[in-house]
C-alpha positions as a Markdown table, in Angstrom:
| # | Residue | x | y | z |
|---|---|---|---|---|
| 1 | Met | -53.8 | 47.1 | 11.8 |
| 2 | Lys | -51.3 | 48.3 | 14.4 |
| 3 | Lys | -47.8 | 49.3 | 13.5 |
| 4 | Leu | -45.3 | 46.6 | 14.1 |
| 5 | Asn | -42.1 | 46.6 | 16.1 |
| 6 | Val | -39.6 | 44.6 | 14.0 |
| 7 | Leu | -36.3 | 43.0 | 15.1 |
| 8 | Ser | -34.1 | 42.3 | 12.0 |
| 9 | Leu | -31.0 | 40.1 | 12.6 |
| 10 | Phe | -28.2 | 40.1 | 10.0 |
| 11 | Asp | -30.1 | 43.0 | 8.5 |
| 12 | Gly | -27.7 | 43.7 | 5.6 |
| 13 | Ile | -29.2 | 46.4 | 3.4 |
| 14 | Ser | -32.7 | 46.1 | 5.0 |
| 15 | Cys | -34.4 | 44.3 | 2.2 |
| 16 | Gly | -36.9 | 43.4 | 4.9 |
| 17 | Gln | -38.0 | 47.0 | 5.2 |
| 18 | Val | -38.5 | 47.2 | 1.4 |
| 19 | Ala | -40.6 | 44.0 | 1.6 |
| 20 | Leu | -42.7 | 45.3 | 4.5 |
| 21 | Gln | -43.4 | 48.5 | 2.6 |
| 22 | Arg | -44.5 | 46.5 | -0.5 |
| 23 | Ala | -46.7 | 44.3 | 1.7 |
| 24 | Gly | -48.4 | 47.3 | 3.1 |
| 25 | Ile | -47.2 | 46.7 | 6.7 |
| 26 | Glu | -46.6 | 49.8 | 8.8 |
| 27 | Val | -43.6 | 49.8 | 11.1 |
| 28 | Asn | -43.4 | 51.5 | 14.4 |
| 29 | Lys | -39.8 | 50.7 | 15.3 |
| 30 | Tyr | -37.3 | 48.8 | 13.2 |
| 31 | Tyr | -34.3 | 47.4 | 15.1 |
| 32 | Ala | -31.4 | 46.2 | 13.0 |
| 33 | Ser | -28.4 | 44.1 | 13.9 |
| 34 | Glu | -25.6 | 44.4 | 11.3 |
| 35 | Ile | -21.9 | 44.9 | 11.6 |
| 36 | Glu | -20.7 | 45.8 | 8.1 |
| 37 | Gln | -20.2 | 49.4 | 7.4 |
| 38 | His | -21.5 | 49.7 | 3.8 |
| 39 | Pro | -24.8 | 47.8 | 4.3 |
| 40 | Ile | -25.5 | 49.9 | 7.4 |
| 41 | Ala | -24.8 | 53.1 | 5.4 |
| 42 | Ile | -27.1 | 52.0 | 2.6 |
| 43 | Thr | -29.9 | 51.2 | 5.1 |
| 44 | Gln | -29.5 | 54.5 | 6.9 |
| 45 | Tyr | -29.7 | 56.4 | 3.6 |
| 46 | Asn | -32.9 | 54.6 | 2.6 |
| 47 | Phe | -34.5 | 54.2 | 6.1 |
| 48 | Pro | -33.0 | 56.9 | 8.4 |
| 49 | Asp | -35.2 | 55.9 | 11.3 |
| 50 | Thr | -33.7 | 52.4 | 11.5 |
| 51 | Ile | -32.3 | 51.7 | 15.0 |
| 52 | Gln | -28.9 | 50.0 | 14.6 |
| 53 | Leu | -28.0 | 47.6 | 17.4 |
| 54 | Gly | -24.6 | 46.3 | 16.3 |
| 55 | Asp | -23.2 | 42.8 | 16.8 |
| 56 | Ile | -25.7 | 40.0 | 17.2 |
| 57 | Asn | -23.3 | 38.3 | 19.7 |
| 58 | Asn | -24.0 | 41.2 | 22.1 |
| 59 | Trp | -27.7 | 40.8 | 22.0 |
| 60 | Arg | -28.1 | 40.5 | 25.8 |
| 61 | Glu | -26.7 | 44.0 | 26.1 |
| 62 | Trp | -29.1 | 45.6 | 23.6 |
| 63 | Asp | -31.2 | 48.5 | 25.0 |
| 64 | Ile | -34.6 | 47.5 | 23.6 |
| 65 | Asp | -38.0 | 46.7 | 25.1 |
| 66 | Trp | -38.2 | 42.9 | 24.3 |
| 67 | Asn | -41.8 | 42.8 | 25.3 |
| 68 | Ser | -42.7 | 45.2 | 22.5 |
| 69 | Ile | -41.2 | 43.1 | 19.6 |
| 70 | Asp | -43.9 | 41.7 | 17.2 |
| 71 | Ile | -41.7 | 39.8 | 14.8 |
| 72 | Val | -38.0 | 38.8 | 14.4 |
| 73 | Ile | -36.6 | 38.3 | 10.9 |
| 74 | Gly | -33.3 | 37.5 | 9.4 |
| 75 | Gly | -31.1 | 35.5 | 7.1 |
| 76 | Ser | -28.3 | 33.9 | 9.1 |
| 77 | Pro | -24.9 | 33.6 | 7.3 |
| 78 | Cys | -24.8 | 30.8 | 4.8 |
| 79 | Gln | -21.1 | 30.5 | 3.9 |
| 80 | Gly | -20.7 | 27.1 | 5.6 |
| 81 | Leu | -24.1 | 25.7 | 4.3 |
| 82 | Thr | -23.9 | 26.5 | 0.6 |
| 83 | Phe | -22.9 | 23.8 | -1.7 |
| 84 | Ala | -20.5 | 26.3 | -3.4 |
| 85 | Gly | -18.7 | 26.9 | -0.1 |
| 86 | Lys | -16.3 | 24.9 | 2.1 |
| 87 | Lys | -19.2 | 22.7 | 3.2 |
| 88 | Leu | -18.4 | 23.0 | 6.9 |
| 89 | Gln | -22.1 | 23.2 | 7.5 |
| 90 | Leu | -23.0 | 24.4 | 11.0 |
| 91 | Glu | -19.4 | 24.1 | 12.2 |
| 92 | Asp | -18.5 | 27.1 | 10.1 |
| 93 | Pro | -18.0 | 30.1 | 12.5 |
| 94 | Arg | -20.3 | 32.3 | 10.4 |
| 95 | Ser | -23.1 | 29.7 | 9.9 |
| 96 | Lys | -23.0 | 28.9 | 13.6 |
| 97 | Leu | -24.6 | 32.3 | 14.1 |
| 98 | Phe | -27.9 | 30.5 | 13.3 |
| 99 | Phe | -27.8 | 29.3 | 16.9 |
| 100 | Val | -27.7 | 32.9 | 18.2 |
| 101 | Tyr | -30.8 | 33.6 | 16.1 |
| 102 | Ile | -32.4 | 30.7 | 17.8 |
| 103 | Asp | -31.3 | 31.9 | 21.2 |
| 104 | Ile | -33.0 | 35.3 | 20.5 |
| 105 | Leu | -36.1 | 33.6 | 19.1 |
| 106 | Asn | -36.4 | 31.4 | 22.2 |
| 107 | His | -36.0 | 34.5 | 24.4 |
| 108 | Leu | -38.8 | 36.2 | 22.6 |
| 109 | Arg | -41.0 | 33.0 | 22.7 |
| 110 | Asn | -40.6 | 33.0 | 26.5 |
| 111 | Ile | -42.0 | 36.5 | 26.6 |
| 112 | Asn | -44.6 | 36.0 | 23.9 |
| 113 | Pro | -45.4 | 32.4 | 22.7 |
| 114 | Asp | -47.1 | 33.8 | 19.7 |
| 115 | Ile | -44.2 | 35.9 | 18.4 |
| 116 | Lys | -43.9 | 35.9 | 14.7 |
| 117 | Phe | -40.6 | 34.9 | 13.1 |
| 118 | Phe | -39.1 | 34.6 | 9.6 |
| 119 | Leu | -35.7 | 33.0 | 8.8 |
| 120 | Glu | -34.1 | 32.7 | 5.4 |
| 121 | Asn | -31.1 | 30.5 | 4.3 |
| 122 | Val | -29.7 | 28.6 | 1.3 |
| 123 | Lys | -30.5 | 25.1 | 0.1 |
| 124 | Met | -28.4 | 22.8 | 2.4 |
| 125 | Asn | -27.8 | 19.2 | 3.2 |
| 126 | Ser | -30.5 | 17.1 | 4.9 |
| 127 | Glu | -28.7 | 17.0 | 8.2 |
| 128 | Ser | -28.4 | 20.8 | 8.5 |
| 129 | Glu | -31.9 | 21.3 | 7.3 |
| 130 | Ala | -33.2 | 18.9 | 10.0 |
| 131 | Lys | -31.4 | 21.0 | 12.6 |
| 132 | Phe | -33.1 | 24.2 | 11.3 |
| 133 | Asn | -36.4 | 22.4 | 11.4 |
| 134 | Glu | -35.9 | 21.1 | 14.9 |
| 135 | Leu | -34.9 | 24.4 | 16.4 |
| 136 | Thr | -37.4 | 26.6 | 14.6 |
| 137 | Gly | -40.2 | 24.0 | 15.0 |
| 138 | Tyr | -41.2 | 24.3 | 11.3 |
| 139 | Asn | -40.3 | 22.9 | 7.9 |
| 140 | Pro | -39.1 | 25.3 | 5.3 |
| 141 | Tyr | -40.9 | 26.7 | 2.3 |
| 142 | Lys | -38.6 | 26.0 | -0.7 |
| 143 | Val | -38.9 | 28.8 | -3.2 |
| 144 | Asn | -36.9 | 29.8 | -6.3 |
| 145 | Ser | -36.7 | 33.5 | -6.9 |
| 146 | Asn | -37.0 | 32.9 | -10.7 |
| 147 | Leu | -40.8 | 33.1 | -10.2 |
| 148 | Val | -40.5 | 36.8 | -9.7 |
| 149 | Ser | -37.1 | 37.6 | -11.1 |
| 150 | Ala | -34.7 | 36.9 | -13.9 |
| 151 | Gln | -32.5 | 35.1 | -11.4 |
| 152 | Asn | -32.4 | 31.5 | -10.4 |
| 153 | Arg | -32.0 | 31.6 | -6.6 |
| 154 | Gln | -33.2 | 28.6 | -4.6 |
| 155 | Arg | -33.8 | 29.5 | -0.9 |
| 156 | Asn | -35.4 | 28.0 | 2.2 |
| 157 | Tyr | -37.8 | 30.0 | 4.4 |
| 158 | Trp | -38.8 | 29.0 | 7.9 |
| 159 | Thr | -41.7 | 31.0 | 9.3 |
| 160 | Asn | -44.9 | 30.9 | 11.4 |
| 161 | Ile | -46.5 | 33.6 | 9.3 |
| 162 | Lys | -49.6 | 32.1 | 7.8 |
| 163 | Asp | -51.3 | 32.3 | 4.4 |
| 164 | Phe | -48.2 | 32.3 | 2.2 |
| 165 | Asn | -49.1 | 32.0 | -1.4 |
| 166 | Met | -46.5 | 30.9 | -3.9 |
| 167 | Pro | -46.2 | 33.8 | -6.4 |
| 168 | Lys | -47.2 | 33.2 | -10.0 |
| 169 | Asp | -44.4 | 33.0 | -12.5 |
| 170 | Arg | -43.8 | 36.4 | -14.0 |
| 171 | Asn | -41.7 | 34.9 | -16.9 |
| 172 | Lys | -38.9 | 37.4 | -16.3 |
| 173 | Leu | -35.8 | 36.9 | -18.4 |
| 174 | Val | -32.4 | 38.5 | -18.3 |
| 175 | Lys | -33.2 | 40.7 | -21.3 |
| 176 | Asp | -36.0 | 42.2 | -19.3 |
| 177 | Ile | -33.6 | 43.7 | -16.8 |
| 178 | Ile | -30.7 | 44.7 | -19.0 |
| 179 | Arg | -30.0 | 48.5 | -19.4 |
| 180 | Gln | -28.6 | 49.3 | -22.8 |
| 181 | Glu | -26.8 | 52.3 | -21.4 |
| 182 | Asp | -24.6 | 49.9 | -19.4 |
| 183 | Asn | -23.2 | 48.2 | -22.5 |
| 184 | Asp | -20.4 | 50.9 | -22.6 |
| 185 | Lys | -19.3 | 49.9 | -19.1 |
| 186 | Tyr | -18.4 | 46.9 | -17.0 |
| 187 | His | -16.5 | 45.2 | -19.8 |
| 188 | Leu | -14.5 | 42.0 | -19.4 |
| 189 | Ser | -11.1 | 42.0 | -21.1 |
| 190 | Val | -9.9 | 39.1 | -23.3 |
| 191 | Lys | -7.2 | 38.4 | -20.7 |
| 192 | His | -9.7 | 38.3 | -17.9 |
| 193 | Leu | -12.0 | 36.0 | -19.9 |
| 194 | Gln | -9.3 | 33.6 | -20.8 |
| 195 | Ala | -8.2 | 33.3 | -17.2 |
| 196 | Phe | -11.8 | 32.4 | -16.3 |
| 197 | His | -11.9 | 29.7 | -18.9 |
| 198 | Lys | -8.5 | 28.3 | -17.9 |
| 199 | Ser | -9.4 | 28.0 | -14.3 |
| 200 | Tyr | -13.1 | 27.2 | -14.4 |
| 201 | Asn | -15.8 | 25.6 | -16.6 |
| 202 | Trp | -17.4 | 29.0 | -17.1 |
| 203 | Lys | -20.3 | 29.7 | -19.4 |
| 204 | Ser | -22.0 | 33.0 | -20.2 |
| 205 | Thr | -25.5 | 33.8 | -19.2 |
| 206 | Ser | -28.1 | 33.9 | -22.0 |
| 207 | Val | -30.2 | 37.1 | -22.2 |
| 208 | Asp | -33.1 | 34.8 | -23.2 |
| 209 | Gly | -32.8 | 32.8 | -20.0 |
| 210 | Lys | -32.4 | 33.2 | -16.3 |
| 211 | Ser | -29.3 | 34.4 | -14.5 |
| 212 | Pro | -27.5 | 32.1 | -12.1 |
| 213 | Thr | -27.5 | 33.1 | -8.4 |
| 214 | Leu | -25.9 | 36.4 | -7.5 |
| 215 | Met | -23.1 | 36.0 | -5.0 |
| 216 | Ala | -21.7 | 38.4 | -2.5 |
| 217 | Ser | -18.3 | 37.7 | -4.2 |
| 218 | Tyr | -19.5 | 38.7 | -7.6 |
| 219 | Tyr | -16.8 | 41.3 | -8.1 |
| 220 | Lys | -13.9 | 38.9 | -7.3 |
| 221 | Gln | -15.2 | 35.5 | -8.3 |
| 222 | Pro | -16.7 | 36.0 | -11.7 |
| 223 | Pro | -16.9 | 32.4 | -12.8 |
| 224 | His | -19.5 | 31.8 | -10.1 |
| 225 | Ser | -21.6 | 34.8 | -11.2 |
| 226 | Pro | -23.5 | 35.9 | -14.2 |
| 227 | Tyr | -21.9 | 37.6 | -17.3 |
| 228 | Ile | -23.7 | 38.5 | -20.4 |
| 229 | Pro | -22.8 | 39.0 | -24.1 |
| 230 | Cys | -21.8 | 42.5 | -25.1 |
| 231 | Glu | -20.7 | 43.5 | -28.5 |
| 232 | Glu | -19.0 | 46.7 | -27.3 |
| 233 | Ser | -16.6 | 44.7 | -25.1 |
| 234 | Glu | -13.3 | 43.4 | -26.5 |
| 235 | Ser | -14.0 | 40.0 | -25.1 |
| 236 | Gly | -17.7 | 40.1 | -26.2 |
| 237 | Tyr | -18.9 | 39.9 | -22.6 |
| 238 | Arg | -19.6 | 42.2 | -19.7 |
| 239 | Met | -20.6 | 42.1 | -16.0 |
| 240 | Phe | -24.0 | 43.0 | -14.9 |
| 241 | Ser | -24.2 | 46.6 | -13.6 |
| 242 | Pro | -25.1 | 47.3 | -10.0 |
| 243 | Val | -28.6 | 48.4 | -11.1 |
| 244 | Glu | -29.1 | 45.2 | -13.1 |
| 245 | Cys | -28.1 | 43.2 | -10.0 |
| 246 | Glu | -30.6 | 45.2 | -8.0 |
| 247 | Arg | -33.3 | 44.3 | -10.5 |
| 248 | Leu | -32.3 | 40.6 | -10.2 |
| 249 | Gln | -33.1 | 41.0 | -6.5 |
| 250 | Thr | -36.2 | 43.0 | -7.3 |
| 251 | Leu | -34.8 | 46.0 | -5.4 |
| 252 | Pro | -35.5 | 49.6 | -6.6 |
| 253 | Asp | -33.1 | 51.0 | -9.1 |
| 254 | Asp | -30.1 | 52.6 | -7.4 |
| 255 | Tyr | -31.2 | 51.4 | -4.0 |
| 256 | Thr | -27.5 | 50.7 | -3.1 |
| 257 | Lys | -26.0 | 53.8 | -4.9 |
| 258 | Tyr | -25.8 | 56.0 | -1.8 |
| 259 | Gly | -25.0 | 55.5 | 1.8 |
| 260 | Asp | -25.3 | 57.7 | 4.9 |
| 261 | Tyr | -22.0 | 57.3 | 6.7 |
| 262 | Asp | -22.7 | 58.8 | 10.1 |
| 263 | Gly | -24.3 | 61.9 | 8.6 |
| 264 | Thr | -22.2 | 62.1 | 5.5 |
| 265 | Val | -24.0 | 61.0 | 2.3 |
| 266 | Lys | -21.7 | 59.6 | -0.4 |
| 267 | Glu | -21.8 | 57.1 | -3.3 |
| 268 | Val | -21.1 | 53.5 | -2.4 |
| 269 | Val | -18.1 | 52.0 | -4.2 |
| 270 | Lys | -19.2 | 49.6 | -7.0 |
| 271 | Thr | -17.6 | 46.5 | -5.4 |
| 272 | Asn | -19.4 | 47.2 | -2.1 |
| 273 | Arg | -22.7 | 47.5 | -3.9 |
| 274 | Tyr | -22.2 | 44.1 | -5.6 |
| 275 | Lys | -21.4 | 42.5 | -2.3 |
| 276 | Ala | -24.3 | 44.1 | -0.5 |
| 277 | Ile | -26.8 | 43.1 | -3.2 |
| 278 | Gly | -25.5 | 39.5 | -3.4 |
| 279 | Asn | -26.0 | 39.1 | 0.4 |
| 280 | Gly | -29.5 | 40.5 | 0.2 |
| 281 | Trp | -32.9 | 39.0 | -0.3 |
| 282 | Thr | -35.1 | 38.8 | -3.4 |
| 283 | Val | -37.6 | 41.4 | -2.1 |
| 284 | Asp | -40.7 | 40.3 | -4.0 |
| 285 | Ile | -40.5 | 36.8 | -2.6 |
| 286 | Ile | -40.2 | 38.1 | 1.0 |
| 287 | Thr | -43.1 | 40.5 | 0.3 |
| 288 | Glu | -45.4 | 37.5 | -0.4 |
| 289 | Phe | -44.6 | 36.1 | 3.0 |
| 290 | Phe | -45.0 | 39.4 | 4.8 |
| 291 | Lys | -48.5 | 39.9 | 3.3 |
| 292 | Gly | -49.6 | 37.3 | 5.8 |
| 293 | Leu | -48.8 | 39.7 | 8.6 |
| 294 | Lys | -51.6 | 42.0 | 7.3 |
| 295 | Glu | -54.1 | 39.1 | 7.2 |
| 296 | Asn | -53.3 | 37.8 | 10.7 |
| 297 | Asn | -52.8 | 40.9 | 12.7 |
């Protein structure tokens, strides 16, 4: 099998590269479009050969050989599409970037009608989903990450990669990803907890069940994110640690701990780790899709 040239849009922390590795797919060149500083730094620390392209809106100016691209992947911003958001759907300025993904995909299809593509997004209303279906030419696979993870995370995946097999349920529970050494950290104060209960109908996450979906805003919108019982905390609860969040996304432990900031390696601040992980992919789900690249290349 030849090494692939990959174009990753909205690359984030390059969960796509982790999935390609796990799927046994060799990469020749990996082009990444991302604009946020900390995800770029995390990517460059873990995959220093990544070629960063910058803002997707400037794609016509990118210095790449379009004829060489074998697959385009990405998860366009979902803030307007999620049922937890402002529900602006594809009128949201961030979610409208989906159309830029389509412009790039169509550009590549004009060069190579057989170009492979992979697109991820959240569960959305029927009107928006129909638009995704129309412009990609495919209906989505609807997969919950809870098959491979201790996290409930329903996502839609549009792709022309063949031979996707729904993964078997691994029966992962929250207690399987908890690190006991983190019980002394990430505590919630009683005041903090009372504020959550006053403003939201908040419930804790059972260690014997699945976590709710991780959010990019985990560190500042706790009621919408998982918290677990912790006897060491004055409130009786604590946040998940960054490593536990990585495990919920089936990332390697400490994948987001360090970043390469233009040649200077330093630890990534906890809040930036949470945001980057919440914006990422559940790697082991993506791996199952990418295995089809090996079978069909």
